[in-house]
C-alpha positions as a Python dict, from the first residue, in 0.01 Angstrom:
ca = {
    (1, 'G'): (0, 0, 0),
    (2, 'G'): (119, 370, -34),
    (3, 'C'): (141, 638, 228),
    (4, 'C'): (-130, 607, 495),
    (5, 'G'): (-315, 324, 304),
    (6, 'S'): (-302, 517, -37),
    (7, 'D'): (-299, 321, -379),
    (8, 'Y'): (44, 526, -475),
    (9, 'K'): (374, 479, -356),
    (10, 'Q'): (591, 764, -285),
    (11, 'Y'): (974, 773, -346),
    (12, 'V'): (1239, 1023, -289),
    (13, 'F'): (1564, 1069, -498),
    (14, 'G'): (1852, 1292, -417),
    (15, 'G'): (2086, 1372, -132),
    (16, 'W'): (1821, 1420, 146),
    (17, 'A'): (1608, 1118, 53),
    (18, 'W'): (1719, 937, 379),
    (19, 'A'): (1558, 1221, 580),
    (20, 'W'): (1210, 1142, 403),
    (21, 'W'): (1262, 774, 448),
    (22, 'C'): (1320, 805, 827),
    (23, 'I'): (1005, 1020, 906),
    (24, 'S'): (736, 863, 667),
    (25, 'D'): (668, 550, 453),
    (26, 'T'): (828, 716, 171),
    (27, 'Q'): (1107, 479, 34),
    (28, 'R'): (1439, 577, -53),
    (29, 'V'): (1561, 443, -392),
    (30, 'N'): (1926, 404, -454),
    (31, 'T'): (1983, 397, -819),
    (32, 'P'): (2306, 290, -996),
    (33, 'W'): (2297, 603, -1194),
    (34, 'P'): (2353, 873, -931),
    (35, 'R'): (2352, 1171, -1193),
    (36, 'S'): (2095, 1002, -1457),
    (37, 'P'): (1838, 1277, -1534),
    (38, 'S'): (1609, 987, -1661),
    (39, 'V'): (1554, 853, -1308),
    (40, 'T'): (1561, 1146, -1069),
    (41, 'S'): (1509, 1433, -1327),
    (42, 'V'): (1738, 1653, -1106),
    (43, 'Y'): (2089, 1633, -1008),
    (44, 'P'): (2161, 1550, -641),
    (45, 'C'): (2197, 1832, -427),
    (46, 'P'): (2239, 1850, -55),
    (47, 'C'): (1949, 2076, -9),
    (48, 'F'): (1697, 1941, -268),
    (49, 'A'): (1519, 1615, -317),
    (50, 'F'): (1282, 1492, -610),
    (51, 'L'): (941, 1333, -496),
    (52, 'G'): (791, 1091, -741),
    (53, 'R'): (450, 866, -716),
    (54, 'I'): (368, 535, -883),
    (55, 'S'): (17, 385, -909),
    (56, 'L'): (-37, 18, -752),
    (57, 'E'): (-384, -18, -871),
    (58, 'I'): (-473, -309, -1106),
    (59, 'M'): (-477, -207, -1469),
    (60, 'T'): (-714, -368, -1731),
    (61, 'L'): (-572, -417, -2065),
    (62, 'Q'): (-743, -525, -2395),
    (63, 'P'): (-488, -675, -2643),
    (64, 'R'): (-609, -691, -3001),
    (65, 'C'): (-430, -866, -3286),
    (66, 'E'): (-593, -826, -3629),
    (67, 'D'): (-536, -1045, -3951),
    (68, 'V'): (-245, -1245, -3780),
    (69, 'E'): (-149, -1550, -3967),
    (70, 'T'): (-132, -1887, -3799),
    (71, 'A'): (88, -2166, -3856),
    (72, 'E'): (-151, -2263, -4149),
    (73, 'G'): (-144, -1929, -4301),
    (74, 'V'): (-503, -1851, -4190),
    (75, 'A'): (-541, -1464, -4096),
    (76, 'L'): (-725, -1460, -3769),
    (77, 'T'): (-816, -1174, -3538),
    (78, 'V'): (-796, -1238, -3167),
    (79, 'T'): (-891, -1017, -2876),
    (80, 'G'): (-836, -1076, -2516),
    (81, 'V'): (-845, -912, -2170),
    (82, 'A'): (-542, -884, -1919),
    (83, 'Q'): (-527, -759, -1562),
    (84, 'V'): (-182, -649, -1459),
    (85, 'K'): (-33, -445, -1174),
    (86, 'I'): (295, -334, -1041),
    (87, 'M'): (453, -572, -812),
    (88, 'T'): (501, -462, -435),
    (89, 'E'): (795, -671, -354),
    (90, 'K'): (1077, -418, -274),
    (91, 'E'): (1330, -527, -539),
    (92, 'L'): (1065, -562, -797),
    (93, 'L'): (902, -233, -683),
    (94, 'A'): (1216, -62, -727),
    (95, 'V'): (1261, -208, -1079),
    (96, 'A'): (914, -62, -1173),
    (97, 'C'): (1014, 269, -1035),
    (98, 'E'): (1326, 262, -1229),
    (99, 'Q'): (1102, 182, -1547),
    (100, 'F'): (782, 391, -1490),
    (101, 'L'): (850, 665, -1217),
    (102, 'G'): (738, 970, -1352),
    (103, 'K'): (493, 832, -1598),
    (104, 'N'): (103, 823, -1576),
    (105, 'V'): (-102, 504, -1570),
    (106, 'Q'): (-198, 541, -1952),
    (107, 'D'): (176, 525, -2046),
    (108, 'I'): (224, 222, -1838),
    (109, 'K'): (-81, 45, -1994),
    (110, 'N'): (58, 138, -2342),
    (111, 'V'): (382, -29, -2270),
    (112, 'V'): (229, -340, -2116),
    (113, 'L'): (-24, -367, -2395),
    (114, 'Q'): (247, -355, -2677),
    (115, 'T'): (439, -620, -2484),
    (116, 'L'): (123, -845, -2467),
    (117, 'E'): (13, -793, -2830),
    (118, 'G'): (385, -874, -2939),
    (119, 'H'): (392, -1211, -2767),
    (120, 'L'): (29, -1289, -2873),
    (121, 'R'): (132, -1234, -3225),
    (122, 'S'): (422, -1461, -3201),
    (123, 'I'): (218, -1744, -3033),
    (124, 'L'): (-67, -1721, -3288),
    (125, 'G'): (203, -1796, -3583),
    (126, 'T'): (312, -2107, -3393),
    (127, 'L'): (-51, -2249, -3349),
    (128, 'T'): (-312, -2392, -3564),
    (129, 'V'): (-669, -2242, -3610),
    (130, 'E'): (-806, -2558, -3444),
    (131, 'Q'): (-561, -2532, -3153),
    (132, 'I'): (-650, -2169, -3113),
    (133, 'Y'): (-1025, -2196, -3156),
    (134, 'Q'): (-1084, -2517, -2973),
    (135, 'D'): (-840, -2487, -2668),
    (136, 'R'): (-862, -2116, -2572),
    (137, 'D'): (-769, -2193, -2214),
    (138, 'Q'): (-435, -2353, -2321),
    (139, 'F'): (-385, -2067, -2572),
    (140, 'A'): (-426, -1799, -2297),
    (141, 'K'): (-193, -1992, -2073),
    (142, 'L'): (71, -2007, -2320),
    (143, 'V'): (46, -1632, -2351),
    (144, 'R'): (66, -1574, -1983),
    (145, 'E'): (395, -1800, -1966),
    (146, 'V'): (561, -1647, -2241),
    (147, 'A'): (481, -1296, -2149),
    (148, 'A'): (498, -1314, -1795),
    (149, 'P'): (916, -1306, -1780),
    (150, 'D'): (918, -1014, -2011),
    (151, 'V'): (671, -795, -1820),
    (152, 'G'): (818, -923, -1494),
    (153, 'R'): (1162, -773, -1581),
    (154, 'M'): (956, -437, -1589),
    (155, 'G'): (825, -502, -1234),
    (156, 'I'): (463, -578, -1378),
    (157, 'E'): (269, -895, -1287),
    (158, 'I'): (4, -1048, -1495),
    (159, 'L'): (-276, -1133, -1279),
    (160, 'S'): (-494, -1297, -1553),
    (161, 'F'): (-516, -1313, -1928),
    (162, 'T'): (-815, -1473, -2129),
    (163, 'I'): (-893, -1498, -2491),
    (164, 'K'): (-1213, -1295, -2556),
    (165, 'D'): (-1277, -1342, -2933),
    (166, 'V'): (-1149, -1520, -3231),
    (167, 'Y'): (-1274, -1482, -3564),
    (168, 'D'): (-1173, -1443, -3930),
    (169, 'K'): (-1276, -1247, -4251),
    (170, 'V'): (-1246, -1561, -4499),
    (171, 'D'): (-1517, -1766, -4324),
    (172, 'Y'): (-1273, -2019, -4234),
    (173, 'L'): (-1384, -2088, -3906),
    (174, 'S'): (-1753, -2116, -4032),
    (175, 'S'): (-1627, -2357, -4292),
    (176, 'L'): (-1449, -2550, -4036),
    (177, 'G'): (-1764, -2550, -3827),
    (178, 'K'): (-1976, -2668, -4120),
    (179, 'T'): (-1731, -2970, -4205),
    (180, 'Q'): (-1725, -3055, -3837),
    (181, 'T'): (-2082, -3009, -3819),
    (182, 'A'): (-2155, -3237, -4105),
    (183, 'V'): (-1931, -3509, -3979),
    (184, 'V'): (-2077, -3462, -3621),
    (185, 'Q'): (-2406, -3474, -3804),
    (186, 'R'): (-2327, -3788, -3989),
    (187, 'D'): (-2195, -3944, -3655),
    (188, 'A'): (-2478, -3829, -3498),
    (189, 'D'): (-2710, -3992, -3749),
    (190, 'I'): (-2530, -4320, -3745),
    (191, 'G'): (-2527, -4300, -3373),
    (192, 'V'): (-2884, -4225, -3362),
    (193, 'A'): (-2964, -4508, -3590),
    (194, 'E'): (-2735, -4754, -3392),
    (195, 'A'): (-2881, -4607, -3071),
    (196, 'E'): (-3230, -4662, -3183),
    (197, 'R'): (-3153, -5011, -3285),
    (198, 'D'): (-2981, -5064, -2954),
    (199, 'A'): (-3255, -4889, -2790),
    (200, 'G'): (-3514, -5121, -2944),
    (201, 'I'): (-3337, -5413, -2840),
    (202, 'R'): (-3246, -5278, -2499),
    (203, 'E'): (-3597, -5153, -2464),
    (204, 'A'): (-3752, -5482, -2516),
    (205, 'E'): (-3494, -5639, -2287),
    (206, 'C'): (-3564, -5353, -2046),
    (207, 'K'): (-3929, -5390, -2089),
    (208, 'K'): (-3911, -5766, -2008),
    (209, 'E'): (-3702, -5687, -1722),
    (210, 'M'): (-3915, -5429, -1624),
    (211, 'L'): (-4222, -5654, -1638),
    (212, 'D'): (-4045, -5918, -1460),
    (213, 'V'): (-3931, -5674, -1185),
    (214, 'K'): (-4263, -5501, -1204),
    (215, 'F'): (-4455, -5852, -1144),
    (216, 'M'): (-4197, -5932, -875),
    (217, 'A'): (-4229, -5584, -732),
    (218, 'D'): (-4624, -5613, -740),
    (219, 'T'): (-4598, -5947, -571),
    (220, 'K'): (-4351, -5801, -319),
    (221, 'I'): (-4596, -5502, -290),
    (222, 'A'): (-4895, -5731, -246),
    (223, 'D'): (-4693, -5928, 33),
    (224, 'S'): (-4588, -5602, 185),
    (225, 'K'): (-4945, -5457, 174),
    (226, 'R'): (-5078, -5794, 336),
    (227, 'A'): (-4800, -5768, 593),
    (228, 'F'): (-4863, -5398, 616),
    (229, 'E'): (-5258, -5450, 666),
    (230, 'L'): (-5178, -5724, 912),
    (231, 'Q'): (-4928, -5548, 1098),
    (232, 'K'): (-5155, -5230, 1070),
    (233, 'S'): (-5436, -5433, 1209),
    (234, 'A'): (-5223, -5550, 1489),
    (235, 'F'): (-5098, -5196, 1567),
    (236, 'S'): (-5470, -5072, 1535),
    (237, 'E'): (-5576, -5326, 1772),
    (238, 'E'): (-5286, -5254, 2013),
    (239, 'V'): (-5356, -4883, 1967),
    (240, 'N'): (-5730, -4922, 2053),
    (241, 'I'): (-5635, -5143, 2342),
    (242, 'K'): (-5396, -4886, 2467),
    (243, 'T'): (-5651, -4614, 2367),
    (244, 'A'): (-5919, -4790, 2556),
    (245, 'E'): (-5685, -4846, 2845),
    (246, 'A'): (-5571, -4477, 2847),
    (247, 'Q'): (-5950, -4363, 2816),
    (248, 'L'): (-6032, -4589, 3100),
    (249, 'A'): (-5751, -4472, 3292),
    (250, 'Y'): (-5840, -4111, 3213),
    (251, 'E'): (-6209, -4158, 3314),
    (252, 'L'): (-6082, -4346, 3623),
    (253, 'Q'): (-5842, -4069, 3709),
    (254, 'G'): (-6110, -3834, 3632),
    (255, 'A'): (-6345, -4004, 3861),
    (256, 'R'): (-6082, -4018, 4123),
    (257, 'E'): (-6014, -3643, 4085),
    (258, 'Q'): (-6393, -3562, 4096),
    (259, 'Q'): (-6415, -3798, 4411),
    (260, 'K'): (-6120, -3598, 4545),
    (261, 'I'): (-6290, -3271, 4443),
    (262, 'R'): (-6624, -3400, 4601),
    (263, 'Q'): (-6453, -3488, 4923),
    (264, 'E'): (-6308, -3171, 4939),
    (265, 'E'): (-6625, -2997, 4861),
    (266, 'I'): (-6798, -3215, 5122),
    (267, 'E'): (-6518, -3103, 5397),
    (268, 'I'): (-6569, -2750, 5272),
    (269, 'E'): (-6950, -2797, 5319),
    (270, 'V'): (-6896, -2951, 5657),
    (271, 'V'): (-6663, -2663, 5762),
    (272, 'Q'): (-6917, -2414, 5627),
    (273, 'R'): (-7205, -2604, 5808),
    (274, 'K'): (-7004, -2593, 6127),
    (275, 'K'): (-6927, -2242, 6069),
    (276, 'Q'): (-7297, -2167, 5987),
    (277, 'I'): (-7411, -2388, 6302),
    (278, 'A'): (-7170, -2189, 6522),
    (279, 'V'): (-7310, -1870, 6359),
    (280, 'E'): (-7660, -1977, 6399),
    (281, 'A'): (-7587, -2074, 6761),
    (282, 'Q'): (-7431, -1735, 6821),
    (283, 'E'): (-7748, -1566, 6637),
    (284, 'I'): (-7966, -1789, 6858),
    (285, 'L'): (-7784, -1674, 7166),
    (286, 'R'): (-7795, -1316, 7035),
    (287, 'T'): (-8182, -1344, 6949),
    (288, 'D'): (-8234, -1510, 7280),
    (289, 'K'): (-8063, -1226, 7450),
    (290, 'E'): (-8242, -968, 7226),
    (291, 'L'): (-8564, -1144, 7311),
    (292, 'I'): (-8491, -1129, 7664),
    (293, 'A'): (-8374, -785, 7641),
    (294, 'T'): (-8645, -667, 7419),
    (295, 'V'): (-8943, -904, 7486),
    (296, 'R'): (-8909, -1120, 7791),
    (297, 'R'): (-8783, -848, 8019),
    (298, 'P'): (-9052, -601, 7908),
    (299, 'A'): (-9302, -866, 7938),
    (300, 'E'): (-9201, -955, 8278),
    (301, 'A'): (-9207, -604, 8385),
    (302, 'E'): (-9546, -571, 8210),
    (303, 'A'): (-9669, -896, 8383),
    (304, 'H'): (-9541, -745, 8718),
    (305, 'R'): (-9717, -425, 8633),
    (306, 'I'): (-10042, -611, 8510),
    (307, 'Q'): (-10021, -833, 8828),
    (308, 'Q'): (-10000, -560, 9056),
    (309, 'I'): (-10286, -368, 8875),
    (310, 'A'): (-10475, -705, 8869),
    (311, 'E'): (-10403, -739, 9246),
    (312, 'G'): (-10518, -394, 9303),
    (313, 'E'): (-10822, -455, 9044),
    (314, 'K'): (-10913, -774, 9254),
    (315, 'V'): (-10895, -585, 9573),
    (316, 'K'): (-11108, -317, 9407),
    (317, 'Q'): (-11345, -579, 9273),
    (318, 'V'): (-11366, -752, 9604),
    (319, 'L'): (-11458, -420, 9768),
    (320, 'L'): (-11675, -336, 9510),
    (321, 'A'): (-11835, -685, 9521),
    (322, 'Q'): (-11875, -649, 9886),
    (323, 'A'): (-12031, -317, 9840),
    (324, 'E'): (-12244, -442, 9560),
    (325, 'A'): (-12351, -739, 9766),
    (326, 'E'): (-12433, -504, 10051),
    (327, 'K'): (-12598, -277, 9816),
    (328, 'I'): (-12792, -583, 9670),
    (329, 'R'): (-12877, -718, 10003),
    (330, 'K'): (-13003, -380, 10113),
    (331, 'I'): (-13201, -356, 9782),
    (332, 'G'): (-13320, -706, 9820),
    (333, 'E'): (-13441, -639, 10165),
    (334, 'A'): (-13601, -319, 10039),
    (335, 'E'): (-13734, -519, 9743),
    (336, 'A'): (-13862, -805, 9946),
    (337, 'A'): (-14049, -558, 10165),
    (338, 'V'): (-14193, -386, 9841),
    (339, 'I'): (-14271, -732, 9683),
    (340, 'E'): (-14438, -837, 10012),
    (341, 'A'): (-14640, -513, 10017),
    (342, 'M'): (-14705, -553, 9655),
    (343, 'G'): (-14814, -909, 9689),
    (344, 'K'): (-15051, -819, 9962),
    (345, 'A'): (-15185, -543, 9732),
    (346, 'E'): (-15184, -775, 9429),
    (347, 'A'): (-15378, -1024, 9634),
    (348, 'E'): (-15628, -751, 9736),
    (349, 'R'): (-15636, -636, 9372),
    (350, 'M'): (-15683, -984, 9252),
    (351, 'K'): (-15960, -1015, 9510),
    (352, 'L'): (-16125, -706, 9404),
    (353, 'K'): (-16072, -796, 9034),
    (354, 'A'): (-16229, -1127, 9108),
    (355, 'E'): (-16528, -969, 9272),
    (356, 'A'): (-16544, -704, 8960),
    (357, 'Y'): (-16524, -1015, 8702),
    (358, 'Q'): (-16788, -1203, 8901),
    (359, 'K'): (-17004, -883, 8926),
    (360, 'Y'): (-16970, -776, 8557),
    (361, 'G'): (-16890, -1130, 8405),
    (362, 'D'): (-16865, -1108, 8032),
    (363, 'A'): (-16833, -740, 7994),
    (364, 'A'): (-16494, -731, 8186),
    (365, 'K'): (-16371, -1033, 7968),
    (366, 'M'): (-16469, -824, 7669),
    (367, 'A'): (-16296, -517, 7788),
    (368, 'L'): (-15966, -720, 7852),
    (369, 'V'): (-15994, -886, 7490),
    (370, 'L'): (-16056, -546, 7344),
    (371, 'E'): (-15744, -403, 7540),
    (372, 'A'): (-15534, -688, 7414),
    (373, 'L'): (-15638, -700, 7046),
    (374, 'P'): (-15399, -416, 6923),
    (375, 'Q'): (-15110, -598, 7106),
    (376, 'I'): (-15193, -918, 6937),
    (377, 'A'): (-15225, -734, 6601),
    (378, 'A'): (-14888, -573, 6660),
    (379, 'K'): (-14719, -913, 6744),
    (380, 'I'): (-14873, -1063, 6420),
    (381, 'A'): (-14775, -779, 6196),
    (382, 'A'): (-14443, -756, 6324),
    (383, 'P'): (-14276, -961, 6054),
    (384, 'L'): (-14458, -758, 5795),
    (385, 'T'): (-14280, -435, 5897),
    (386, 'K'): (-13958, -569, 5730),
    (387, 'V'): (-14150, -625, 5402),
    (388, 'D'): (-14139, -328, 5142),
    (389, 'E'): (-14385, -471, 4903),
    (390, 'I'): (-14646, -739, 4891),
    (391, 'V'): (-14762, -869, 4567),
    (392, 'V'): (-15061, -1114, 4559),
    (393, 'L'): (-15080, -1328, 4249),
    (394, 'S'): (-15437, -1428, 4146),
    (395, 'G'): (-15637, -1508, 3848),
    (396, 'D'): (-15911, -1239, 3904),
    (397, 'N'): (-15995, -975, 4162),
    (398, 'S'): (-16254, -1172, 4336),
    (399, 'K'): (-15992, -1411, 4443),
    (400, 'V'): (-15826, -1149, 4661),
    (401, 'T'): (-16155, -1050, 4810),
    (402, 'S'): (-16251, -1404, 4904),
    (403, 'E'): (-15921, -1464, 5060),
    (404, 'V'): (-15947, -1142, 5273),
    (405, 'N'): (-16304, -1255, 5368),
    (406, 'R'): (-16181, -1605, 5466),
    (407, 'L'): (-15904, -1458, 5706),
    (408, 'L'): (-16177, -1231, 5863),
    (409, 'A'): (-16399, -1535, 5891),
    (410, 'E'): (-16138, -1752, 6066),
    (411, 'L'): (-16006, -1490, 6294),
    (412, 'P'): (-16303, -1526, 6572),
    (413, 'A'): (-16237, -1910, 6571),
    (414, 'S'): (-15875, -1855, 6635),
    (415, 'V'): (-15917, -1601, 6909),
    (416, 'H'): (-16174, -1830, 7074),
    (417, 'A'): (-15934, -2111, 7041),
    (418, 'L'): (-15642, -1921, 7206),
    (419, 'T'): (-15842, -1725, 7472),
    (420, 'G'): (-16146, -1895, 7517),
    (421, 'V'): (-16346, -1569, 7430),
    (422, 'D'): (-16606, -1580, 7169),
    (423, 'L'): (-16596, -1254, 6958),
    (424, 'S'): (-16933, -1323, 6799),
    (425, 'K'): (-17081, -1270, 7146),
    (426, 'V'): (-16858, -993, 7228),
    (427, 'C'): (-16970, -796, 6925),
    (428, 'A'): (-17332, -828, 7072),
    (429, 'Y'): (-17232, -601, 7355),
    (430, 'A'): (-17071, -343, 7117),
    (431, 'E'): (-17334, -90, 7231),
    (432, 'V'): (-17253, -121, 7579),
    (433, 'K'): (-17059, 153, 7732),
    (434, 'P'): (-16720, 81, 7895),
    (435, 'Q'): (-16827, 169, 8249),
    (436, 'P'): (-16715, -164, 8392),
    (437, 'W'): (-16357, -107, 8275),
    (438, 'N'): (-16369, 242, 8427),
    (439, 'I'): (-16500, 102, 8745),
    (440, 'W'): (-16219, -161, 8760),
    (441, 'L'): (-15963, 106, 8704),
    (442, 'H'): (-16108, 297, 8979),
    (443, 'H'): (-16105, 4, 9204),
    (444, 'R'): (-15756, -75, 9117),
    (445, 'Q'): (-15640, 280, 9187),
    (446, 'K'): (-15825, 277, 9524),
    (447, 'V'): (-15665, -66, 9600),
    (448, 'E'): (-15313, 69, 9517),
    (449, 'G'): (-15366, 375, 9731),
    (450, 'A'): (-15495, 192, 10016),
    (451, 'G'): (-15211, -64, 9977),
    (452, 'R'): (-14934, 211, 9976),
    (453, 'A'): (-15120, 388, 10257),
    (454, 'Q'): (-15143, 92, 10482),
    (455, 'L'): (-14783, -30, 10402),
    (456, 'H'): (-14664, 310, 10446),
    (457, 'M'): (-14447, 245, 10111),
    (458, 'P'): (-14220, 527, 10027),
    (459, 'V'): (-14292, 705, 9700),
    (460, 'V'): (-14134, 508, 9408),
    (461, 'P'): (-13885, 720, 9175),
    (462, 'A'): (-13993, 808, 8820),
    (463, 'T'): (-13713, 575, 8683),
    (464, 'Q'): (-13886, 269, 8852),
    (465, 'E'): (-14247, 339, 8818),
    (466, 'A'): (-14271, 179, 8499),
    (467, 'E'): (-14120, -141, 8643),
    (468, 'V'): (-14375, -121, 8929),
    (469, 'R'): (-14667, -68, 8695),
    (470, 'E'): (-14560, -369, 8498),
    (471, 'L'): (-14555, -601, 8791),
    (472, 'L'): (-14903, -453, 8895),
    (473, 'E'): (-15055, -500, 8537),
    (474, 'P'): (-15296, -823, 8499),
    (475, 'R'): (-15142, -1106, 8298),
    (476, 'S'): (-15433, -1237, 8140),
    (477, 'L'): (-15271, -1332, 7814),
    (478, 'S'): (-15100, -1664, 7768),
    (479, 'P'): (-14728, -1687, 7690),
    (480, 'A'): (-14793, -1874, 7359),
    (481, 'W'): (-15016, -1568, 7227),
    (482, 'T'): (-14760, -1298, 7334),
    (483, 'T'): (-14472, -1477, 7157),
}
């Protein structure tokens, strides 16, 4: 390489070249011609030196030889491609510097190109066209071997040399090709015929061998297929068995896992139930305490309060009962005295009433019946007070009239059956004045006044006068009639 990796190499010529050589990669060249202008271009001087550069790049050359006669006198044109470069060995590099220092790359190419073309021409004159055309590699190798020593003495190295093209202007190569082509075609036809013959024979033999081999192969294939099917069946059976076993094992393992999972779930449920029972027990205790605090204690307090109230009420009721009993006893004693007086008065009244009934006879009975008829009619008509409307269904108007007449006709008989009073006889006394009833009332008032005066009874209050009057009223009607 050159200075600092450059593709150029620097050389110093002159008296001070050793200084450049010491401080850089510039090489000092000692020439055998110390004063030759062709090498240094200057005369050596202690104060001056000449600096020159030479390229180390690969140079591509295209040698061309036109109409060069071969050994047979045929003019050929040959072109080639050569790759050359300056050698880097110190001695050879010094030789190259002596030859080409101060020249450019193109000048170096021209020198080397002329050398190669000269050797190419000389070699073409020693070879035939067939040798040149058919063996180009040998021809190029021969050129390299012949030209390499000459260019090597100039410090140039031939890296490669190849023949690019070979042609002529008299169609020698094409004629040579035709002859050769014809010979080749002839040999090819003969070869084809012989080959076809041999091919037919060989084809038949091969076909026979093929059929034999085919049949043998088919037999072997059938045997192999049968063995394969048998083996396949055996393998399938074994695979099915293993698959079934694996499936059963998988299911069994799955069942075991499910059983374990279920066992764990049951244990979890048991723990949950225990926790739930504990929680429920605590909840029961809490509820019990809550009930005790919210219900039982208030209930006990309420019961105690009610008990105390009941005891007080009991004492109150006892005292009230005792007072009421005393009251009733006092009232009973008073009522007994009243009843005794009233009984005596009633006896006197009944006696006087009997005397009045005996004296007046049927007139008194008639007065009692007439007095009781409104009450009887009210009792009979009491259910009809709840009826809003009465509809009588009849075919003609005379039917209604006859029904009314029938009811009125049956009324005296009903009264006679119930009371023993004959209304037909009572009606005979319709013109009689009611002096007997008035006389009976006068006697009643007289008896009542006498009884009260004789018994020295206190005046009855207005609130109890109705009860006393009810007790003193005559009860001539039977219970069956009043109900």
